MDAnalysis code that builds the backbone (N, CA, C; Angstrom):
import MDAnalysis as mda
import numpy as np

u = mda.Universe.empty(705, n_residues=235, atom_resindex=np.repeat(np.arange(235), 3), trajectory=True)
u.add_TopologyAttr("name", ["N", "CA", "C"] * 235)
u.add_TopologyAttr("resid", np.arange(1, 236))
u.add_TopologyAttr("resname", ["MET", "GLN", "LYS", "TYR", "PRO", "ILE", "THR", "TRP", "LYS", "LYS", "ASN", "ASN", "PHE", "SER", "ILE", "LYS", "ILE", "PHE", "CYS", "SER", "ILE", "PRO", "ASN", "ILE", "ALA", "THR", "GLY", "ILE", "LEU", "LEU", "ARG", "ALA", "ASP", "GLN", "SER", "TYR", "PHE", "VAL", "ILE", "ASP", "PRO", "GLY", "ASP", "GLY", "ILE", "LEU", "ARG", "ASP", "LEU", "ASN", "LYS", "GLU", "ILE", "GLY", "ILE", "LYS", "LYS", "ILE", "LEU", "SER", "ILE", "SER", "ASP", "ILE", "LEU", "VAL", "THR", "HIS", "GLY", "HIS", "HIS", "ASP", "HIS", "VAL", "GLY", "GLY", "VAL", "TRP", "SER", "LEU", "LEU", "THR", "TYR", "LEU", "ARG", "VAL", "MET", "GLN", "LYS", "ARG", "THR", "PRO", "LEU", "THR", "ILE", "HIS", "TYR", "PRO", "HIS", "GLY", "CYS", "VAL", "GLU", "ILE", "GLU", "SER", "ILE", "TYR", "ASN", "ALA", "PHE", "ALA", "LYS", "VAL", "TYR", "SER", "LYS", "SER", "ILE", "THR", "TYR", "LYS", "ILE", "ASN", "LEU", "LYS", "GLU", "ILE", "LYS", "LYS", "PRO", "ASN", "LYS", "PHE", "LEU", "THR", "LYS", "LYS", "VAL", "THR", "ILE", "GLU", "PRO", "PHE", "PRO", "VAL", "ILE", "HIS", "LYS", "GLU", "TYR", "LEU", "THR", "ASP", "GLY", "LYS", "GLY", "THR", "ARG", "GLN", "VAL", "PRO", "ALA", "LEU", "GLY", "TYR", "LYS", "PHE", "THR", "PHE", "GLU", "GLY", "VAL", "LYS", "ILE", "CYS", "TYR", "GLY", "GLY", "ASP", "THR", "SER", "TYR", "CYS", "GLU", "GLU", "LEU", "VAL", "ARG", "HIS", "ALA", "ARG", "ASN", "SER", "ASP", "LEU", "ALA", "ILE", "ILE", "GLU", "ALA", "GLY", "HIS", "ASP", "GLU", "ASP", "THR", "PRO", "ASP", "GLU", "MET", "HIS", "MET", "THR", "LYS", "SER", "GLU", "ALA", "VAL", "LYS", "ILE", "GLY", "GLN", "THR", "ALA", "LYS", "LYS", "TYR", "VAL", "LEU", "VAL", "HIS", "VAL", "PRO", "GLU"])
u.atoms.positions = np.array([
    [141.716, -24.240, -128.323],
    [142.876, -24.610, -127.514],
    [144.144, -24.075, -128.174],
    [144.975, -23.404, -127.386],
    [146.215, -22.837, -127.904],
    [147.253, -23.929, -128.130],
    [148.023, -23.778, -129.199],
    [149.095, -24.729, -129.488],
    [150.439, -24.129, -129.094],
    [151.257, -24.940, -128.465],
    [152.577, -24.508, -128.009],
    [153.658, -25.348, -128.688],
    [154.876, -24.778, -128.777],
    [155.313, -23.468, -128.271],
    [154.855, -22.323, -129.159],
    [154.893, -21.117, -128.584],
    [154.599, -19.881, -129.309],
    [155.891, -19.072, -129.362],
    [156.296, -18.668, -130.542],
    [157.530, -17.902, -130.704],
    [157.233, -16.568, -131.380],
    [157.854, -15.527, -130.880],
    [157.713, -14.194, -131.469],
    [159.063, -13.495, -131.431],
    [159.385, -12.775, -132.489],
    [160.681, -12.096, -132.559],
    [160.562, -10.800, -133.323],
    [161.252, -9.792, -132.842],
    [161.389, -8.538, -133.566],
    [162.786, -8.001, -133.323],
    [163.539, -7.861, -134.399],
    [164.941, -7.430, -134.320],
    [165.723, -8.400, -133.429],
    [166.387, -7.898, -132.396],
    [167.188, -8.749, -131.514],
    [166.451, -9.124, -130.226],
    [165.138, -9.001, -130.255],
    [164.329, -9.253, -129.067],
    [163.344, -10.371, -129.389],
    [163.336, -11.423, -128.572],
    [162.442, -12.541, -128.872],
    [161.919, -13.158, -127.587],
    [160.805, -13.878, -127.734],
    [160.218, -14.582, -126.599],
    [159.675, -15.911, -127.093],
    [159.837, -16.936, -126.277],
    [159.291, -18.246, -126.598],
    [158.512, -18.743, -125.398],
    [157.229, -19.005, -125.620],
    [156.368, -19.546, -124.579],
    [156.303, -21.052, -124.808],
    [157.000, -21.796, -123.992],
    [157.023, -23.253, -124.159],
    [155.644, -23.848, -123.904],
    [155.003, -23.336, -122.848],
    [153.639, -23.758, -122.550],
    [153.050, -22.812, -121.519],
    [151.736, -22.796, -121.437],
    [151.038, -22.043, -120.393],
    [149.684, -22.702, -120.207],
    [149.701, -23.777, -119.432],
    [148.524, -24.618, -119.256],
    [148.041, -24.502, -117.810],
    [146.822, -24.033, -117.585],
    [146.331, -23.840, -116.219],
    [146.464, -25.095, -115.363],
    [146.969, -24.900, -114.155],
    [147.131, -25.957, -113.148],
    [148.189, -26.993, -113.509],
    [148.875, -26.827, -114.641],
    [149.922, -27.767, -115.046],
    [151.281, -27.085, -115.059],
    [151.495, -26.182, -115.995],
    [152.809, -25.538, -116.091],
    [152.793, -24.346, -117.025],
    [153.642, -23.391, -116.708],
    [153.983, -22.279, -117.592],
    [155.501, -22.247, -117.678],
    [156.027, -21.819, -118.809],
    [157.478, -21.681, -118.959],
    [157.786, -20.775, -120.129],
    [158.557, -19.713, -119.883],
    [158.810, -18.711, -120.914],
    [160.282, -18.323, -120.923],
    [160.852, -18.196, -122.121],
    [162.228, -17.750, -122.311],
    [162.219, -16.431, -123.060],
    [162.892, -15.431, -122.510],
    [163.026, -14.132, -123.150],
    [164.489, -13.931, -123.520],
    [164.731, -13.486, -124.760],
    [166.114, -13.228, -125.197],
    [166.224, -11.799, -125.711],
    [167.224, -11.086, -125.217],
    [167.547, -9.744, -125.694],
    [168.996, -9.763, -126.146],
    [169.200, -9.812, -127.459],
    [170.529, -9.984, -128.030],
    [171.113, -11.292, -127.494],
    [172.181, -11.237, -126.696],
    [172.783, -12.460, -126.175],
    [172.470, -12.698, -124.697],
    [171.498, -11.985, -124.169],
    [171.116, -12.144, -122.768],
    [169.823, -12.951, -122.676],
    [169.740, -13.802, -121.654],
    [168.597, -14.702, -121.509],
    [167.943, -14.525, -120.142],
    [166.615, -14.522, -120.164],
    [165.810, -14.391, -118.959],
    [164.735, -15.484, -118.972],
    [164.412, -15.993, -117.794],
    [163.337, -16.983, -117.682],
    [162.182, -16.349, -116.927],
    [160.975, -16.526, -117.464],
    [159.769, -15.987, -116.838],
    [158.875, -17.154, -116.434],
    [158.425, -17.142, -115.199],
    [157.522, -18.168, -114.668],
    [157.993, -19.592, -114.984],
    [159.064, -20.029, -114.313],
    [159.617, -21.360, -114.585],
    [158.804, -22.480, -113.935],
    [157.764, -22.913, -114.627],
    [156.963, -24.023, -114.136],
    [157.624, -25.361, -114.422],
    [156.935, -26.421, -114.084],
    [157.452, -27.770, -114.284],
    [157.814, -27.992, -115.751],
    [158.971, -28.585, -115.990],
    [159.409, -28.865, -117.350],
    [160.308, -27.806, -117.948],
    [160.554, -26.705, -117.231],
    [161.339, -25.609, -117.804],
    [162.769, -26.049, -118.117],
    [163.356, -26.884, -117.287],
    [164.729, -27.313, -117.528],
    [164.825, -28.130, -118.812],
    [163.890, -29.033, -119.022],
    [163.859, -29.817, -120.260],
    [163.724, -28.904, -121.474],
    [162.827, -27.931, -121.385],
    [162.578, -27.037, -122.516],
    [163.778, -26.147, -122.801],
    [164.412, -25.635, -121.752],
    [165.586, -24.791, -121.951],
    [166.740, -25.579, -122.553],
    [166.937, -26.794, -122.088],
    [168.035, -27.608, -122.607],
    [167.857, -27.877, -124.095],
    [166.630, -28.142, -124.492],
    [166.343, -28.395, -125.899],
    [166.483, -27.130, -126.743],
    [166.100, -26.000, -126.160],
    [166.065, -24.745, -126.912],
    [167.420, -24.063, -127.030],
    [168.178, -23.963, -125.916],
    [169.417, -23.170, -125.953],
    [170.660, -23.916, -125.484],
    [170.530, -25.066, -124.879],
    [171.698, -25.843, -124.491],
    [172.366, -25.377, -123.207],
    [173.323, -26.173, -122.750],
    [173.932, -25.979, -121.428],
    [174.616, -24.628, -121.283],
    [175.462, -24.256, -122.227],
    [176.256, -23.025, -122.094],
    [175.372, -21.806, -121.910],
    [174.307, -21.704, -122.689],
    [173.426, -20.545, -122.597],
    [172.529, -20.609, -121.357],
    [172.174, -21.808, -120.937],
    [171.427, -21.934, -119.680],
    [172.256, -21.358, -118.532],
    [173.545, -21.650, -118.543],
    [174.430, -21.156, -117.488],
    [174.573, -19.635, -117.520],
    [174.269, -19.018, -118.648],
    [174.403, -17.563, -118.753],
    [173.134, -16.825, -118.334],
    [172.058, -17.555, -118.031],
    [170.807, -16.895, -117.627],
    [171.068, -16.005, -116.414],
    [170.641, -14.762, -116.518],
    [170.944, -13.791, -115.467],
    [169.784, -13.519, -114.528],
    [168.559, -13.675, -115.038],
    [167.397, -13.278, -114.248],
    [166.244, -14.258, -114.425],
    [165.538, -14.503, -113.329],
    [164.264, -15.217, -113.334],
    [163.217, -14.242, -112.837],
    [162.095, -14.143, -113.559],
    [161.021, -13.241, -113.160],
    [159.756, -14.048, -112.906],
    [159.219, -13.910, -111.717],
    [158.057, -14.689, -111.286],
    [156.851, -13.763, -111.135],
    [155.724, -14.146, -111.718],
    [154.518, -13.324, -111.581],
    [153.792, -13.598, -110.276],
    [153.751, -14.870, -109.852],
    [153.111, -15.235, -108.590],
    [153.540, -16.646, -108.224],
    [153.152, -17.085, -107.031],
    [153.728, -18.303, -106.492],
    [152.963, -19.588, -106.722],
    [151.939, -19.604, -107.549],
    [151.198, -20.847, -107.782],
    [152.087, -21.895, -108.451],
    [151.803, -23.163, -108.155],
    [152.725, -24.236, -108.541],
    [152.959, -24.315, -110.041],
    [151.965, -23.945, -110.845],
    [152.154, -24.055, -112.287],
    [153.065, -22.963, -112.847],
    [153.470, -22.025, -111.989],
    [154.378, -20.956, -112.410],
    [155.753, -21.041, -111.741],
    [155.892, -21.823, -110.683],
    [157.187, -21.919, -109.989],
    [157.637, -23.365, -109.780],
    [156.912, -24.312, -110.360],
    [157.214, -25.724, -110.117],
    [158.573, -26.186, -110.600],
    [159.210, -25.424, -111.491],
    [160.514, -25.818, -112.006],
    [161.681, -25.076, -111.396],
    [161.419, -24.213, -110.404],
    [162.492, -23.398, -109.827],
    [163.558, -24.264, -109.162],
    [163.129, -25.227, -108.363],
    [164.094, -26.072, -107.644],
    [165.007, -26.810, -108.608],
    [164.444, -27.451, -109.615],
    [165.270, -28.223, -110.551],
    [166.226, -27.314, -111.318],
    [165.780, -26.111, -111.668],
    [166.648, -25.187, -112.395],
    [167.805, -24.719, -111.515],
    [167.525, -24.358, -110.278],
    [168.586, -23.937, -109.364],
    [169.589, -25.063, -109.132],
    [169.081, -26.266, -108.978],
    [169.955, -27.413, -108.729],
    [170.809, -27.732, -109.948],
    [170.209, -27.653, -111.118],
    [170.956, -27.898, -112.359],
    [172.093, -26.892, -112.510],
    [171.827, -25.637, -112.222],
    [172.869, -24.614, -112.332],
    [174.016, -24.889, -111.361],
    [173.686, -25.452, -110.199],
    [174.734, -25.822, -109.242],
    [175.548, -27.002, -109.755],
    [174.867, -28.028, -110.250],
    [175.549, -29.224, -110.747],
    [176.470, -28.890, -111.923],
    [175.997, -27.996, -112.805],
    [176.783, -27.617, -113.981],
    [177.752, -26.481, -113.687],
    [177.826, -26.077, -112.422],
    [178.793, -25.107, -111.915],
    [178.695, -23.731, -112.570],
    [177.511, -23.193, -112.529],
    [177.319, -21.801, -112.934],
    [178.176, -20.905, -112.051],
    [178.786, -19.879, -112.631],
    [179.659, -18.980, -111.876],
    [179.121, -17.561, -111.788],
    [178.263, -17.190, -112.708],
    [177.744, -15.821, -112.720],
    [176.483, -15.719, -111.857],
    [176.191, -14.541, -111.335],
    [175.048, -14.392, -110.424],
    [173.703, -14.630, -111.121],
    [172.730, -15.019, -110.327],
    [171.351, -15.187, -110.786],
    [170.451, -14.365, -109.874],
    [169.609, -13.544, -110.475],
    [168.677, -12.733, -109.697],
    [167.254, -13.239, -109.917],
    [166.535, -13.456, -108.820],
    [165.146, -13.896, -108.898],
    [164.263, -12.733, -108.440],
    [163.420, -12.246, -109.349],
    [162.499, -11.159, -109.061],
    [161.117, -11.754, -108.786],
    [160.462, -11.287, -107.744],
    [159.169, -11.866, -107.383],
    [158.363, -10.852, -106.583],
    [157.041, -10.992, -106.570],
    [156.210, -10.002, -105.875],
    [156.339, -10.085, -104.356],
    [156.214, -8.952, -103.732],
    [156.235, -8.868, -102.279],
    [155.172, -9.800, -101.688],
    [155.592, -10.634, -100.760],
    [154.666, -11.561, -100.115],
    [154.578, -12.921, -100.765],
    [155.377, -13.146, -101.805],
    [155.374, -14.450, -102.481],
    [156.235, -15.427, -101.673],
    [155.605, -16.083, -100.706],
    [156.342, -16.947, -99.782],
    [156.874, -18.200, -100.474],
    [156.270, -18.572, -101.597],
    [156.712, -19.783, -102.286],
    [158.165, -19.650, -102.748],
    [158.500, -18.526, -103.362],
    [159.872, -18.323, -103.838],
    [160.841, -18.273, -102.673],
    [160.486, -17.587, -101.631],
    [161.378, -17.503, -100.473],
    [161.571, -18.868, -99.828],
    [160.513, -19.666, -99.776],
    [160.612, -21.000, -99.189],
    [161.493, -21.921, -100.038],
    [161.324, -21.854, -101.357],
    [162.154, -22.671, -102.249],
    [163.620, -22.279, -102.094],
    [163.885, -20.985, -102.088],
    [165.270, -20.520, -101.955],
    [165.869, -20.945, -100.613],
    [165.126, -20.754, -99.536],
    [165.643, -21.101, -98.209],
    [165.950, -22.586, -98.106],
    [165.090, -23.426, -98.656],
    [165.333, -24.871, -98.628],
    [166.548, -25.231, -99.478],
    [166.659, -24.618, -100.645],
    [167.792, -24.871, -101.536],
    [169.101, -24.454, -100.868],
    [169.109, -23.275, -100.275],
    [170.320, -22.778, -99.624],
    [170.717, -23.652, -98.433],
    [169.734, -24.201, -97.746],
    [170.015, -25.068, -96.592],
    [170.595, -26.405, -97.041],
    [169.987, -27.014, -98.054],
    [170.435, -28.330, -98.516],
    [171.825, -28.260, -99.142],
    [172.076, -27.180, -99.919],
    [173.331, -27.093, -100.670],
    [174.231, -25.970, -100.165],
    [174.179, -25.691, -98.887],
    [174.884, -24.541, -98.319],
    [176.388, -24.558, -98.587],
    [176.959, -25.736, -98.740],
    [178.410, -25.826, -98.921],
    [178.838, -26.080, -100.363],
    [177.865, -26.101, -101.279],
    [178.256, -26.462, -102.648],
    [177.568, -25.641, -103.735],
    [177.059, -24.461, -103.368],
    [176.462, -23.587, -104.385],
    [177.582, -22.807, -105.058],
    [177.653, -22.898, -106.365],
    [178.779, -22.307, -107.101],
    [178.500, -20.891, -107.593],
    [177.288, -20.392, -107.403],
    [176.933, -19.078, -107.928],
    [176.109, -18.316, -106.898],
    [176.102, -17.013, -107.003],
    [175.369, -16.170, -106.067],
    [173.928, -16.020, -106.535],
    [172.994, -16.193, -105.620],
    [171.580, -15.998, -105.916],
    [171.112, -14.739, -105.194],
    [170.596, -13.794, -105.957],
    [170.071, -12.559, -105.385],
    [168.546, -12.598, -105.432],
    [167.923, -12.498, -104.271],
    [166.463, -12.412, -104.224],
    [166.057, -10.947, -104.273],
    [165.215, -10.592, -105.228],
    [164.747, -9.220, -105.365],
    [163.224, -9.198, -105.201],
    [162.790, -8.936, -103.992],
    [161.362, -8.839, -103.710],
    [160.852, -7.492, -104.208],
    [159.849, -7.500, -105.054],
    [159.328, -6.267, -105.643],
    [158.206, -5.730, -104.754],
    [158.531, -4.700, -104.001],
    [157.550, -4.104, -103.090],
    [156.792, -2.962, -103.755],
    [157.484, -2.236, -104.636],
    [156.852, -1.147, -105.376],
    [157.118, -1.367, -106.861],
    [156.133, -1.103, -107.706],
    [156.283, -1.382, -109.139],
    [157.128, -0.335, -109.869],
    [158.415, -0.283, -109.541],
    [159.317, 0.666, -110.178],
    [160.089, 0.003, -111.312],
    [160.365, 0.751, -112.358],
    [161.168, 0.247, -113.464],
    [162.588, -0.037, -113.000],
    [163.213, -1.030, -113.617],
    [164.629, -1.256, -113.384],
    [165.260, -1.754, -114.679],
    [166.576, -1.643, -114.756],
    [167.319, -1.998, -115.963],
    [168.255, -3.153, -115.662],
    [168.237, -4.167, -116.503],
    [169.189, -5.266, -116.389],
    [169.511, -5.783, -117.776],
    [170.808, -5.925, -118.066],
    [171.264, -6.403, -119.377],
    [170.649, -5.593, -120.518],
    [170.552, -4.277, -120.327],
    [170.025, -3.339, -121.322],
    [168.525, -3.511, -121.595],
    [167.858, -4.287, -120.761],
    [166.404, -4.454, -120.865],
    [165.745, -3.674, -119.725],
    [164.823, -2.807, -120.079],
    [164.039, -2.112, -119.060],
    [162.852, -2.990, -118.684],
    [162.720, -3.266, -117.403],
    [161.648, -4.127, -116.915],
    [160.757, -3.312, -115.995],
    [159.478, -3.317, -116.297],
    [158.516, -2.569, -115.500],
    [157.470, -3.527, -114.934],
    [157.585, -3.868, -113.660],
    [156.545, -4.706, -113.039],
    [155.300, -3.868, -112.759],
    [154.142, -4.511, -112.782],
    [152.907, -3.799, -112.448],
    [151.957, -4.758, -111.737],
    [151.172, -4.247, -110.789],
    [150.280, -5.116, -110.011],
    [149.094, -5.594, -110.839],
    [148.721, -6.842, -110.658],
    [147.532, -7.395, -111.289],
    [146.664, -8.039, -110.210],
    [145.469, -8.445, -110.585],
    [144.511, -8.989, -109.616],
    [144.334, -10.485, -109.862],
    [144.831, -11.279, -108.947],
    [144.706, -12.735, -109.073],
    [144.350, -13.303, -107.710],
    [143.374, -14.193, -107.686],
    [142.909, -14.760, -106.423],
    [142.967, -16.279, -106.443],
    [142.811, -16.857, -105.263],
    [142.733, -18.308, -105.131],
    [141.671, -18.649, -104.098],
    [141.140, -19.859, -104.212],
    [140.133, -20.297, -103.248],
    [140.797, -20.657, -101.926],
    [140.134, -20.331, -100.831],
    [140.613, -20.729, -99.519],
    [140.449, -22.237, -99.357],
    [141.300, -22.840, -98.565],
    [141.274, -24.302, -98.430],
    [140.002, -24.815, -97.791],
    [139.320, -23.970, -97.021],
    [138.060, -24.412, -96.406],
    [136.871, -24.262, -97.354],
    [137.161, -23.757, -98.581],
    [136.110, -23.611, -99.567],
    [135.207, -22.423, -99.357],
    [135.517, -21.594, -98.363],
    [134.671, -20.455, -98.041],
    [135.345, -19.155, -98.481],
    [135.143, -18.816, -99.716],
    [135.666, -17.553, -100.198],
    [137.016, -17.662, -100.884],
    [137.592, -16.488, -101.155],
    [138.861, -16.399, -101.867],
    [139.783, -15.409, -101.176],
    [141.014, -15.422, -101.596],
    [141.953, -14.400, -101.138],
    [142.809, -13.972, -102.312],
    [143.262, -12.733, -102.279],
    [144.134, -12.239, -103.340],
    [145.564, -12.690, -103.063],
    [146.244, -13.142, -104.092],
    [147.633, -13.570, -103.945],
    [148.542, -12.478, -104.490],
    [149.774, -12.369, -103.978],
    [150.718, -11.407, -104.538],
    [150.979, -11.746, -106.007],
    [150.711, -10.814, -106.907],
    [150.812, -11.118, -108.333],
    [151.210, -9.880, -109.122],
    [152.039, -10.104, -110.125],
    [152.545, -9.031, -110.978],
    [152.427, -9.408, -112.446],
    [152.386, -8.386, -113.288],
    [152.686, -8.531, -114.697],
    [154.009, -7.832, -114.944],
    [154.584, -8.016, -116.125],
    [155.856, -7.363, -116.452],
    [155.800, -6.797, -117.868],
    [156.380, -5.623, -118.032],
    [156.557, -5.047, -119.362],
    [158.055, -4.933, -119.627],
    [158.484, -5.494, -120.738],
    [159.895, -5.538, -121.103],
    [160.133, -4.649, -122.318],
    [161.162, -3.807, -122.263],
    [161.496, -2.934, -123.383],
    [162.976, -3.077, -123.718],
    [163.252, -3.368, -124.985],
    [164.631, -3.514, -125.443],
    [164.748, -2.922, -126.838],
    [165.647, -1.946, -126.962],
    [165.875, -1.268, -128.245],
    [164.558, -0.794, -128.863],
    [163.692, -0.246, -128.022],
    [162.436, 0.331, -128.480],
    [161.300, -0.645, -128.688],
    [161.558, -1.938, -128.546],
    [160.527, -2.963, -128.725],
    [159.941, -3.325, -127.357],
    [158.616, -3.411, -127.270],
    [157.948, -3.620, -125.991],
    [157.129, -4.920, -125.988],
    [157.334, -5.709, -124.951],
    [156.562, -6.929, -124.735],
    [155.882, -6.831, -123.382],
    [154.569, -7.014, -123.363],
    [153.810, -6.985, -122.117],
    [153.319, -8.395, -121.799],
    [153.643, -8.866, -120.606],
    [153.175, -10.179, -120.150],
    [152.359, -9.967, -118.891],
    [151.075, -10.296, -118.961],
    [150.178, -10.013, -117.849],
    [150.176, -11.036, -116.741],
    [150.761, -12.217, -116.967],
    [150.675, -13.266, -115.961],
    [149.234, -13.718, -115.792],
    [148.904, -14.229, -114.627],
    [147.526, -14.637, -114.325],
    [146.815, -13.466, -113.661],
    [145.681, -13.075, -114.215],
    [144.967, -11.941, -113.643],
    [143.533, -11.901, -114.134],
    [142.682, -11.320, -113.337],
    [141.372, -10.937, -113.836],
    [141.520, -9.593, -114.541],
    [140.436, -9.107, -115.105],
    [140.493, -7.834, -115.831],
    [140.931, -6.726, -114.871],
    [141.959, -5.957, -115.263],
    [142.418, -4.863, -114.413],
    [143.005, -3.750, -115.262],
    [142.889, -2.533, -114.765],
    [143.300, -1.363, -115.535],
    [144.811, -1.295, -115.734],
    [145.574, -1.824, -114.808],
    [147.033, -1.810, -114.975],
    [147.442, -2.605, -116.212],
    [146.819, -3.749, -116.398],
    [147.123, -4.548, -117.583],
    [146.651, -3.827, -118.845],
    [145.497, -3.229, -118.795],
    [144.984, -2.476, -119.940],
    [145.992, -1.405, -120.351],
    [146.515, -0.687, -119.386],
    [147.443, 0.410, -119.662],
    [148.760, -0.078, -120.247],
    [149.299, -1.158, -119.701],
    [150.612, -1.624, -120.154],
    [150.545, -2.392, -121.476],
    [149.417, -3.011, -121.744],
    [149.288, -3.749, -122.999],
    [149.122, -2.812, -124.192],
    [148.505, -1.675, -123.961],
    [148.199, -0.743, -125.055],
    [149.474, -0.304, -125.779],
    [149.481, -0.487, -127.090],
    [150.575, -0.079, -127.984],
    [151.857, -0.899, -127.811],
    [151.820, -1.962, -127.029],
    [152.975, -2.856, -126.960],
    [153.154, -3.555, -128.316],
    [154.382, -3.898, -128.638],
    [154.615, -4.654, -129.868],
    [154.013, -6.047, -129.757],
    [154.043, -6.608, -128.536],
    [153.411, -7.897, -128.274],
    [152.787, -7.866, -126.889],
    [151.542, -8.299, -126.787],
    [150.887, -8.476, -125.497],
    [150.553, -9.950, -125.324],
    [150.969, -10.502, -124.204],
    [150.703, -11.901, -123.876],
    [149.641, -11.894, -122.783],
    [148.445, -12.328, -123.133],
    [147.283, -12.160, -122.273],
    [146.665, -13.511, -121.949],
    [146.426, -13.745, -120.674],
    [145.804, -15.011, -120.286],
    [144.292, -14.944, -120.457],
    [143.732, -16.085, -120.825],
    [142.279, -16.203, -121.000],
    [141.838, -17.505, -120.353],
    [141.952, -17.544, -119.022],
    [141.786, -18.799, -118.306],
    [140.403, -19.092, -117.787],
    [139.422, -18.259, -118.153],
    [138.083, -18.484, -117.613],
    [137.060, -18.575, -118.729],
    [136.022, -19.363, -118.503],
    [134.961, -19.474, -119.507],
    [134.094, -18.214, -119.498],
    [133.299, -18.051, -120.523],
    [132.517, -16.829, -120.702],
    [131.324, -16.727, -119.758],
    [130.836, -17.853, -119.272],
    [129.567, -17.860, -118.538],
    [129.686, -17.470, -117.077],
    [130.844, -17.751, -116.478],
    [130.970, -17.494, -115.042],
    [132.250, -16.725, -114.737],
    [132.378, -15.503, -115.230],
    [133.592, -14.730, -114.957],
    [133.759, -14.484, -113.462],
    [134.993, -14.429, -113.023],
    [135.271, -14.157, -111.618],
    [136.584, -13.386, -111.518],
    [137.165, -13.343, -110.312],
    [138.399, -12.576, -110.119],
    [139.632, -13.471, -110.109],
    [139.532, -14.652, -110.705],
    [140.679, -15.539, -110.822],
    [141.422, -15.280, -112.137],
    [140.651, -15.258, -113.216],
    [141.221, -15.142, -114.558],
    [140.311, -14.291, -115.434],
    [140.749, -14.043, -116.667],
    [139.926, -13.325, -117.630],
    [139.238, -14.298, -118.573],
    [138.106, -13.866, -119.081],
    [137.469, -14.629, -120.137],
    [138.173, -14.334, -121.454],
    [137.891, -15.134, -122.463],
    [138.515, -14.910, -123.766],
    [138.121, -13.555, -124.336],
    [136.873, -13.175, -124.200],
    [136.431, -11.892, -124.748],
    [137.122, -10.722, -124.060],
    [137.320, -10.822, -122.751],
    [138.047, -9.775, -122.030],
    [139.498, -9.714, -122.495],
    [140.118, -10.877, -122.648],
    [141.521, -10.932, -123.062],
    [141.707, -10.376, -124.466],
    [140.809, -10.738, -125.360],
    [140.892, -10.244, -126.742],
    [140.728, -8.732, -126.777],
    [139.818, -8.219, -125.996],
    [139.584, -6.773, -125.950],
    [140.863, -6.031, -125.570],
    [141.575, -6.549, -124.581],
    [142.835, -5.923, -124.177],
    [143.905, -6.153, -125.237],
    [143.998, -7.390, -125.727],
    [145.034, -7.729, -126.704],
    [144.957, -6.900, -127.967],
    [143.752, -6.540, -128.380],
    [143.578, -5.781, -129.619],
    [144.109, -4.357, -129.535],
    [144.436, -3.893, -128.328],
    [145.031, -2.560, -128.191],
    [146.538, -2.591, -128.426],
    [147.120, -3.793, -128.493],
    [148.544, -3.940, -128.801],
    [148.716, -4.158, -130.303],
    [149.947, -4.048, -130.768],
    [150.216, -4.251, -132.190],
    [150.011, -5.718, -132.576],
    [150.327, -6.612, -131.647],
    [150.072, -8.039, -131.825],
    [149.831, -8.635, -130.446],
    [149.003, -9.678, -130.393],
    [148.772, -10.311, -129.104],
    [148.622, -11.817, -129.281],
    [148.876, -12.533, -128.194],
    [148.617, -13.973, -128.149],
    [147.882, -14.253, -126.837],
    [147.004, -15.252, -126.883],
    [146.285, -15.679, -125.688],
    [146.961, -16.927, -125.125],
    [147.143, -16.947, -123.813],
    [147.782, -18.088, -123.148],
    [146.935, -18.497, -121.945],
    [147.344, -19.592, -121.309],
    [146.660, -20.089, -120.115],
    [145.203, -20.419, -120.421],
    [144.935, -20.751, -121.660],
    [143.588, -21.111, -122.084],
    [143.311, -22.557, -121.662],
    [142.243, -22.838, -120.969],
    [141.975, -24.206, -120.508],
    [141.895, -25.175, -121.670],
    [142.424, -26.381, -121.452],
    [142.399, -27.403, -122.514],
    [141.038, -28.087, -122.535],
])
């Protein structure tokens, strides 16, 4: 069982994984010099951010990056958006998310409707339709498609959900975060030679499927990076 939080730093680039527990919550803070980004804000992210960086720096967060819309990865979005409104954030916030991720759009639409007359900051929704690199706050971000599925509600089969991984590069340092995925070549390619690879290992060894990776699969990919950590490991 993985112990949290997990912290990693190289030069002026750091990442802190507050937690990544399947079906419960994920929450990650990325810092590049004095810029802050939140990745997969699951339940509890506001508490963790307040403890870690405090109000002033929370208000300076410029970007939220979402890998997919499952509740354990977006459960804290509403509370974070509301907190930023209450504390009167003035600078824009951009939310990046995969094409077809209706959860983020639904949360935003409900938030904008409820607080239409009292939102103090601009929210930019950036739906990622093609995995092209982009630059923000001197960080190069490269989204890439991954393979993640969920069971249909009738119990008959599965469907693929819109899902991404992200590779972050700042001052030559590279961090690859695969999000939730089964084994896929895109993750293999982006993890290779990264300074840090964050790889999920959410499935047991006996019954691998297309929901998550087994530990052996995750380790195999992680070993191609300079350093790796396993997350989303079942408790």
